[in-house]
C-alpha positions in Angstrom: -4.5 9.5 23.4 -7.1 12.2 22.8 -8.3 12.8 19.3 -5.5 11.1 17.4 -4.4 12.6 14.2 -6.1 11.7 11.0 -5.6 12.5 7.4 -7.9 15.4 7.7 -6.9 16.2 11.2 -5.9 13.4 13.3 -4.2 15.5 15.9 -7.2 16.6 17.8 -7.6 19.8 15.9 -11.2 20.3 14.9 -12.7 23.6 15.8 -11.7 23.3 19.4 -12.4 20.2 21.4 -15.7 18.6 20.6 -16.2 15.4 18.6 -16.2 15.6 14.8 -15.7 13.2 12.0 -12.1 14.4 11.8 -11.2 13.7 15.4 -10.3 10.1 15.1 -8.1 7.9 13.0 -10.6 7.1 10.3 -11.1 3.5 9.2 -13.9 4.3 6.8 -12.3 5.5 3.7 -10.1 8.2 2.4 -9.3 11.0 4.8 -8.8 13.7 2.2 -12.5 14.0 1.2 -12.4 11.8 -1.8 -15.1 9.2 -2.4 -14.6 5.8 -0.8 -13.2 3.2 -3.2 -15.2 0.2 -4.2 -12.7 -1.9 -2.4 -13.3 -4.2 0.5 -10.0 -3.2 2.1 -11.1 0.4 2.2 -13.4 -0.4 5.1 -10.5 -1.1 7.4 -8.1 1.5 6.1 -6.1 -0.7 3.8 -7.1 0.9 0.5 -5.6 -2.1 -1.3 -6.1 -5.9 -1.4 -4.3 -7.5 1.5 -1.0 -9.2 0.8 -0.2 -12.8 1.8 3.0 -13.8 3.4 2.0 -16.5 4.2 -1.3 -14.9 5.1 -0.5 -11.2 4.8 2.0 -10.6 2.0 1.8 -11.0 -1.7 3.5 -14.1 -3.2 6.7 -13.3 -5.0 5.4 -15.1 -8.0 2.8 -12.4 -8.4 5.4 -9.8 -9.0 7.2 -9.1 -12.3 10.6 -10.7 -12.6 12.3 -7.3 -13.0 10.7 -5.6 -10.0 12.8 -5.4 -6.8 11.0 -6.4 -3.7 13.4 -5.9 -0.8 14.1 -2.2 -1.1 17.8 -2.7 -0.4 19.2 0.7 -1.1 22.8 0.2 0.1 24.8 1.9 2.8 23.8 5.4 1.9 20.1 4.5 2.0 19.4 6.2 -1.4 18.6 5.2 -4.9 18.0 7.0 -8.1 14.6 8.7 -8.4 12.3 6.2 -9.9 9.5 8.7 -10.4 10.6 12.3 -10.1 7.0 13.5 -10.0 6.1 11.5 -6.9 8.1 13.7 -4.5 6.8 16.8 -6.3 3.2 15.6 -5.8 3.9 14.7 -2.2 5.3 18.2 -1.6 2.7 20.2 -3.5 -0.4 18.3 -2.1 1.1 18.4 1.4 1.3 22.2 1.1 -2.4 22.4 0.3 -3.5 20.3 3.3 -1.0 22.1 5.5 -2.8 25.4 4.9 -6.1 23.8 5.9 -4.5 22.4 9.0 -3.2 25.8 10.0 -6.7 27.3 9.7 -8.2 24.5 11.7 -5.6 24.6 14.5 -5.7 28.4 14.7 -9.5 28.3 15.4 -9.1 25.5 17.8 -6.5 27.4 19.9 -8.6 30.6 19.8 -11.7 28.8 21.1 -9.9 26.9 23.8 -7.8 29.9 24.8 -11.0 31.9 25.1 -12.8 29.2 27.2 -9.9 28.7 29.5 -9.6 32.4 30.3 -13.4 32.8 30.9 -14.1 29.7 32.9 -12.3 27.6 35.5 -10.3 24.4 34.6 -13.0 22.4 36.3 -15.7 23.8 34.1 -13.6 23.3 30.9 -12.7 19.8 32.2 -16.4 18.9 32.6 -17.0 20.0 29.0 -14.1 17.9 27.7 -15.3 14.9 29.7 -18.8 15.3 28.4 -17.7 15.6 24.8 -15.6 12.5 25.2 -18.8 10.6 26.2 -20.6 12.3 23.4 -18.0 11.1 20.9 -18.4 7.5 22.0 -22.2 7.8 21.7 -21.7 9.2 18.2 -20.7 5.7 17.0 -24.3 4.6 17.6 -25.8 7.9 16.5 -24.4 7.7 12.9 -23.6 3.9 12.7 -21.3 4.7 9.8 -24.3 5.4 7.6 -23.2 8.8 6.4 -20.3 7.1 4.7 -22.8 5.4 2.4 -23.4 8.8 0.8 -19.9 9.3 -0.6 -19.9 5.6 -1.6 -23.1 5.3 -3.6 -23.6 8.9 -4.9 -20.4 9.0 -7.0 -21.4 5.7 -8.6 -24.9 6.8 -9.4 -23.8 10.2 -10.8 -21.1 8.4 -12.9 -23.9 6.2 -14.3 -26.0 9.3 -15.0 -28.7 8.4 -12.4 -29.2 11.6 -10.4 -32.5 10.4 -9.2 -30.9 7.4 -7.4 -28.2 9.7 -6.1 -30.8 12.1 -4.6 -32.8 9.2 -3.2 -29.9 7.5 -1.4 -28.9 10.9 0.1 -32.5 11.3 1.4 -32.5 7.8 2.7 -29.3 8.1 4.6 -30.3 11.4 6.2 -33.6 9.8 7.2 -31.8 6.8 8.8 -29.4 9.2 10.5 -32.3 11.1 12.1 -33.7 7.8 13.5 -30.4 6.4 14.8 -29.1 9.7 16.2 -32.5 10.6 17.8 -32.7 7.2 19.5 -29.1 7.5 20.8 -29.7 11.1 22.0 -32.7 9.9 24.0 -30.6 7.1 25.5 -27.8 9.6 26.5 -30.3 12.0 28.0 -31.9 9.2 30.2 -28.5 7.8 31.3 -26.9 11.2 32.1 -27.3 10.7 35.9 -25.8 7.2 35.9 -22.8 8.4 33.8 -22.2 11.3 36.1 -22.3 9.0 39.1 -19.8 6.7 37.4 -17.3 9.5 36.9 -18.1 11.1 40.3 -18.9 14.4 38.7 -22.5 15.5 39.5 -22.2 18.5 37.1 -21.6 16.1 34.2 -25.3 15.1 34.1 -26.4 18.6 33.1 -23.7 18.8 30.4 -24.7 15.4 28.9 -28.4 16.3 28.8 -27.7 19.5 26.8 -25.1 17.8 24.6 -27.6 15.0 23.8 -29.1 17.6 21.4 -25.8 17.6 19.5 -26.0 14.0 18.5 -28.7 14.5 15.7 -26.9 17.7 14.7 -23.5 15.9 14.4 -25.1 13.1 12.4 -26.6 15.7 10.0 -23.3 17.6 9.8 -21.4 14.4 9.0 -24.0 13.6 6.4 -23.4 17.0 4.7 -19.7 16.5 4.7 -20.0 13.1 3.1 -22.4 14.6 0.5 -19.9 17.2 -0.6 -17.3 14.4 -0.9 -19.7 12.4 -3.0 -20.3 15.4 -5.3 -16.6 16.1 -5.4 -17.3 19.7 -4.2 -14.7 19.8 -1.4 -14.6 23.6 -1.3 -18.0 23.5 0.4 -16.5 21.3 3.2 -14.0 24.1 3.7 -16.7 26.8 3.8 -18.9 24.9 6.2 -16.5 22.9 8.3 -13.3 25.0 8.5 -14.7 28.5 8.3 -18.4 28.9 9.2 -18.6 26.4 12.1 -15.5 27.5 14.1 -16.1 31.2 13.4 -19.7 31.1 14.6 -18.8 28.9 17.6 -16.0 31.3 18.6 -18.2 34.4 18.6 -21.2 32.6 20.1 -19.1 31.2 22.9 -17.6 34.6 23.6 -21.0 36.3 23.6 -22.6 33.7 25.9 -19.7 33.7 28.4 -19.1 37.4 28.5 -22.7 38.7 28.3 -24.4 36.1 30.4 -21.7 34.4 32.5 -23.4 31.1 31.9 -20.1 29.1 32.4 -20.5 25.5 31.3 -23.9 26.2 29.7 -22.3 29.0 27.7 -19.5 26.7 26.4 -22.1 24.1 25.4 -24.4 26.8 23.9 -21.5 28.1 21.7 -20.8 24.5 20.5 -24.5 24.0 19.6 -24.9 27.3 17.9 -21.9 26.7 15.7 -23.3 23.4 14.6 -26.8 24.7 13.9 -25.6 27.6 11.7 -23.1 25.4 9.9 -25.8 22.8 9.2 -28.2 25.5 8.0 -25.6 26.9 5.5 -24.6 23.4 4.5 -28.2 22.4 3.8 -28.8 25.4 1.6 -25.6 24.6 -0.4 -26.6 20.9 -0.8 -30.1 21.8 -2.0 -28.7 24.0 -4.7 -26.5 21.3 -6.3 -27.6 20.8 -9.9 -26.0 17.3 -9.9 -28.7 15.9 -7.7 -31.6 17.3 -9.7 -33.5 15.6 -12.5 -34.1 11.9 -13.0 -36.7 9.7 -11.3 -36.3 8.9 -7.6 -35.3 5.3 -7.2 -34.5 4.0 -3.7 -31.5 2.0 -2.9 -32.4 -1.1 -0.9 -31.9 -0.3 2.8 -30.1 -3.6 3.2 -27.3 -2.4 0.9 -26.9 0.9 2.8 -26.8 -0.9 6.2 -24.5 -3.6 4.8 -22.0 -0.9 3.8 -22.4 1.4 6.7 -22.6 -0.8 9.8 -19.2 -2.6 9.3 -17.6 0.8 9.1 -19.1 1.8 12.4 -17.8 -1.4 14.0 -14.3 -0.8 12.5 -14.3 2.7 13.8 -15.1 1.7 17.4 -11.5 1.0 18.2 -10.3 4.3 16.8 -13.0 6.3 18.6 -12.2 4.6 21.9 -8.6 5.2 21.3 -9.3 8.9 20.7 -11.0 9.5 24.0 -9.4 7.0 26.4 -7.1 9.5 28.1 -9.8 11.9 28.9 -12.0 9.1 30.3 -9.3 7.5 32.4 -8.2 10.9 33.8 -11.8 11.8 34.5 -12.4 8.5 36.3 -9.3 8.7 38.6 -8.9 12.4 39.0 -11.0 15.6 39.1 -12.6 17.5 36.2 -9.9 20.2 36.6 -7.3 17.6 35.7 -9.2 16.6 32.6 -9.2 20.2 31.3 -5.5 20.8 32.1 -4.5 17.5 30.4 -6.5 18.4 27.4 -4.7 21.7 27.0 -1.3 20.0 27.3 -2.5 17.5 24.7 -3.5 20.2 22.3 -0.2 22.0 22.6 1.8 18.7 21.9 -0.5 17.9 19.0 0.9 20.7 17.0 3.9 18.5 16.4 1.9 16.3 14.1 0.7 19.1 11.8 3.4 18.2 9.2 2.6 14.5 9.3 -1.1 15.1 9.0 -0.5 17.3 6.0 1.6 14.7 4.3 -0.5 11.6 5.2 -3.3 12.0 2.6 -0.9 12.0 -0.3 1.7 9.7 1.3 -0.6 6.7 1.4 -1.6 6.7 -2.3 2.0 7.3 -3.4 3.0 4.3 -1.5 0.1 2.2 -2.7 0.8 2.9 -6.4 4.3 1.5 -6.1 3.7 -1.1 -3.4 5.2 -3.9 -5.5 8.4 -1.9 -6.1 10.6 -2.2 -3.0 13.1 0.5 -4.0 10.4 3.0 -4.8 8.6 2.4 -1.5 11.8 2.6 0.5 12.7 5.9 -1.3 9.4 7.5 -0.6 9.3 6.2 3.0 12.7 7.7 3.7 12.0 10.9 1.9 8.7 11.4 3.7 10.2 10.5 7.1 13.1 12.9 6.6 10.8 15.8 5.5 8.4 15.3 8.4 11.1 14.9 11.0 13.1 17.7 9.5 10.2 20.1 9.9 8.9 18.6 13.2 12.2 18.5 15.2 12.6 22.2 15.6 8.9 22.5 16.6 9.5 19.7 19.1 12.3 21.6 20.7 10.2 24.8 20.9 7.2 23.0 22.3 9.2 21.0 24.9 11.5 23.9 26.1 8.8 26.5 26.0 5.9 24.5 27.2 5.5 26.3 30.6 5.8 29.7 28.9 3.3 29.1 26.2 0.8 27.3 28.5 1.0 30.2 30.9 0.6 33.0 28.3 -2.0 31.4 26.1 -4.1 29.4 28.6 -3.3 31.1 32.0 -0.6 29.9 34.6 -3.0 27.2 36.0 -2.2 25.1 33.0 1.6 25.1 33.3 1.4 21.8 35.2 0.7 20.2 31.8 4.3 20.8 30.6 5.4 17.3 31.5 2.5 16.0 29.4 3.8 17.9 26.4 7.2 16.4 26.7 5.9 12.9 27.0 3.6 13.2 24.1 6.2 14.8 21.8 8.6 11.8 22.4 5.8 9.4 21.6 4.8 11.2 18.4 8.4 11.2 17.1 8.6 7.4 17.7 5.3 7.0 16.0 6.3 9.0 12.9 9.3 6.8 12.4 7.0 3.8 12.1 4.9 5.5 9.4 2.7 7.6 11.5 0.1 6.9 14.3 -2.5 5.9 11.7 -0.3 3.4 10.0 -0.3 5.3 6.7 2.7 3.3 5.4 1.2 -0.1 6.2 -2.1 1.0 4.8 -0.5 2.0 1.5 1.3 -1.3 1.3 -2.0 -3.2 1.8 -1.3 -4.6 5.2 -4.7 -3.7 6.7 -4.6 -6.5 9.2 -1.3 -5.3 10.5 -2.8 -1.8 10.8 -5.6 -3.2 12.9 -3.1 -5.2 15.0 -1.0 -2.1 15.7 -4.1 -0.1 16.5 -5.1 -2.8 19.0 -1.6 -2.6 20.5 -1.9 1.2 20.7 -5.3 1.0 22.3 -4.5 -1.8 24.8 -1.2 -0.2 25.7 -2.8 3.2 26.1 -5.5 1.8 28.4 -3.1 -0.3 30.4 -0.3 2.2 30.9 -2.5 5.2 31.5 -4.7 3.3 34.0 -1.5 2.1 35.7 0.3 5.5 35.9 -2.5 8.0 36.4 -3.3 7.1 40.0 0.3 7.5 40.9 1.5 10.4 38.6 -1.7 12.2 37.8 -2.0 13.8 34.3 1.7 13.2 33.7 0.9 9.5 34.0 -1.6 9.9 31.2 1.0 11.5 29.0 3.6 8.8 29.9 1.0 6.1 29.2 0.2 7.5 25.7 4.0 7.9 25.1 4.6 4.2 25.9 1.7 3.1 23.7 2.8 5.2 20.8 6.3 3.9 21.1 5.2 0.3 21.2 2.9 0.6 18.2 5.6 2.6 16.3 8.2 0.0 17.0 5.8 -2.8 15.9 5.3 -1.0 12.6 9.0 -0.6 12.1 9.7 -4.2 12.7 6.8 -5.4 10.6 7.8 -3.3 7.6 11.4 -4.4 7.9 10.4 -8.1 8.3 8.0 -8.2 5.3 9.7 -5.7 2.9 13.2 -5.2 4.3 12.8 -1.4 4.3 13.4 1.2 7.1 13.4 5.0 7.3 17.0 5.4 8.5 19.6 6.9 6.3 22.7 9.2 6.5 20.5 12.0 5.1 18.1 11.6 8.1 21.1 11.5 10.4 22.3 14.9 9.2 18.9 16.3 10.0 19.1 15.0 13.6 22.7 16.3 13.8 21.6 19.8 12.8 18.8 19.6 15.4 21.1 19.0 18.4 22.8 22.4 18.5 19.4 24.0 18.0 18.0 22.1 21.0 21.0 23.2 23.1 20.6 26.9 22.0 16.9 26.8 22.9 17.8 25.4 26.4 20.2 28.3 26.9 17.5 30.8 26.0 15.0 29.3 28.6 17.8 29.1 31.2 19.1 32.7 30.8 16.2 34.9 29.7 14.2 36.0 32.7 11.0 37.3 31.1 8.3 34.9 29.8 7.1 37.1 27.0 10.7 37.5 25.8 11.3 33.8 25.9 8.1 33.2 23.9 9.4 35.5 21.1 13.1 34.7 21.2 13.0 30.9 21.7 11.5 30.0 18.2 13.8 32.6 16.5 16.9 31.1 18.1 16.0 27.5 17.6 15.0 27.9 14.0 18.1 30.2 13.2 20.6 27.7 14.7 18.8 24.8 13.1 19.0 26.4 9.6 22.7 27.3 10.2 23.6 23.9 11.4 21.6 22.3 8.6 23.8 24.2 6.1 26.9 23.2 7.9 26.2 19.4 7.9 24.6 19.3 4.4 21.1 18.5 5.5 19.6 19.9 2.2 20.0 17.4 -0.6 20.0 17.9 -4.4 16.6 16.2 -4.5 15.2 18.8 -2.1 16.4 21.6 -4.4 14.9 20.0 -7.4 11.5 19.5 -5.7 11.6 23.1 -4.3 12.2 24.4 -7.8 9.1 22.5 -9.0 6.6 23.3 -6.3 7.8 26.2 -4.1 7.6 30.0 -4.9 10.8 31.3 -6.6 12.0 33.1 -3.5 11.9 30.0 -1.3 13.4 27.8 -4.0 16.3 30.3 -4.5 17.1 30.3 -0.8 17.1 26.5 -0.7 19.3 26.4 -3.8 21.8 28.8 -2.2 21.8 26.8 1.0 22.7 23.6 -1.0 25.3 25.4 -3.0 27.0 26.7 0.1 27.3 23.2 1.4 
């Protein structure tokens, strides 16, 4: 499951395809850029003290007598709104993160589309395989130390100790240089052995050059953590979402077109993007007034290591999970197959854009009402209905038009990945029903050990099924393996939430959304079957699917009064009016 979706972007959508702190399901604190909480559970993604039942859930006696704990909402699966502002917050904050996700994904597709048109699938596959190895090495290069910045700095600034905040920032950057430099040297020296292991001689050259990226990535992640600690998240957007991908895009294009360097041109563009972004980010950090003044006072290195190293260990499983597909495909097949699989994965990953936009606000909204079964059930069902309601038409477009879009955007060589797209889309939908691939629902409820268990199921299932199916079915086997693993972990989350809290995401309102989707799926299939021209299909397919979906949604009453109320509160007047008219017509 390459680059699983994260709160920031856990769908594999950094600025293209290289490793980044956003690429994996994060276990080291909030994914929306807020400082890490002073909470032991934050290290494993729980965000709340674990519940015990008998060892995991909270005793009934700890809850107020008048607070429902089962979330039994009756046949209709609905209850009165316990907190009208919660859904409005969920909608408005999701819209903000959705905008950032669109920018990130747009750059990612531009970069990969450029690369796949200027180099062969084999060259691109070598780069993907090399960055998969690089991502694994990054665990040791950063050792979770950068997360100490956005843990200690907010505390020191809140205590009016800018000298200590400045000192701990310098300490962490110094440690990062040591750990990343040592890891880079190890990667450089082991490049030939790794190339021999994967049976790709060209991989050695890629790894030697990319070893230079390890110190750069460590510094980059340190800068991002610094902006979080200072609560200056706009600088993250400037550096991470705008400067780095823009520079990388133009640098890669220049190197490939002007010099024809091939693999070295792709790596060069990647490195140039990092260098320029770090240079700008460093200037921005040095100009921060909050870190000036006060007397330098060092934080004991033991405390920094004590905080950072467990986070690195906790993140190992997620990093491995994020790269296992690429590595297994690279081991059994050729580098061409790695590149083709990666492109199919990227296309399917678009389905999770709505979930990744909702996840950063969904978890805290669940956490604040975790003792109130009805409130949790309501928010779970609302979030699931919204995400599936927005994702299902996209799923139909991706599955039915996979060959067309792969051919037009990435060249016809990549159309063989259409089966991968179908398999991953099915797996993602199953995972969304269970609260998302990162276990956002269980995290919000405080079941961090269950999140770890489900992550282990996802990783073990992914390795087992992918290794079993790839030799026989090629890259389709990798997609089917990931689908099976996502379905298993999603089903486990569904059963766990129902067992411990007696809640589930299913309701008549969700059923009406699915009912509206079926005719849209059928209409899209007719478009693909009847229209002969690929470009025409690419344009007409989304129009027909969305048009039929909206019409069918009106016919079956998929828009609820709660949707209208929330739209009136957070959406522009024009959109709110259209939603209101749709509900009135029903």
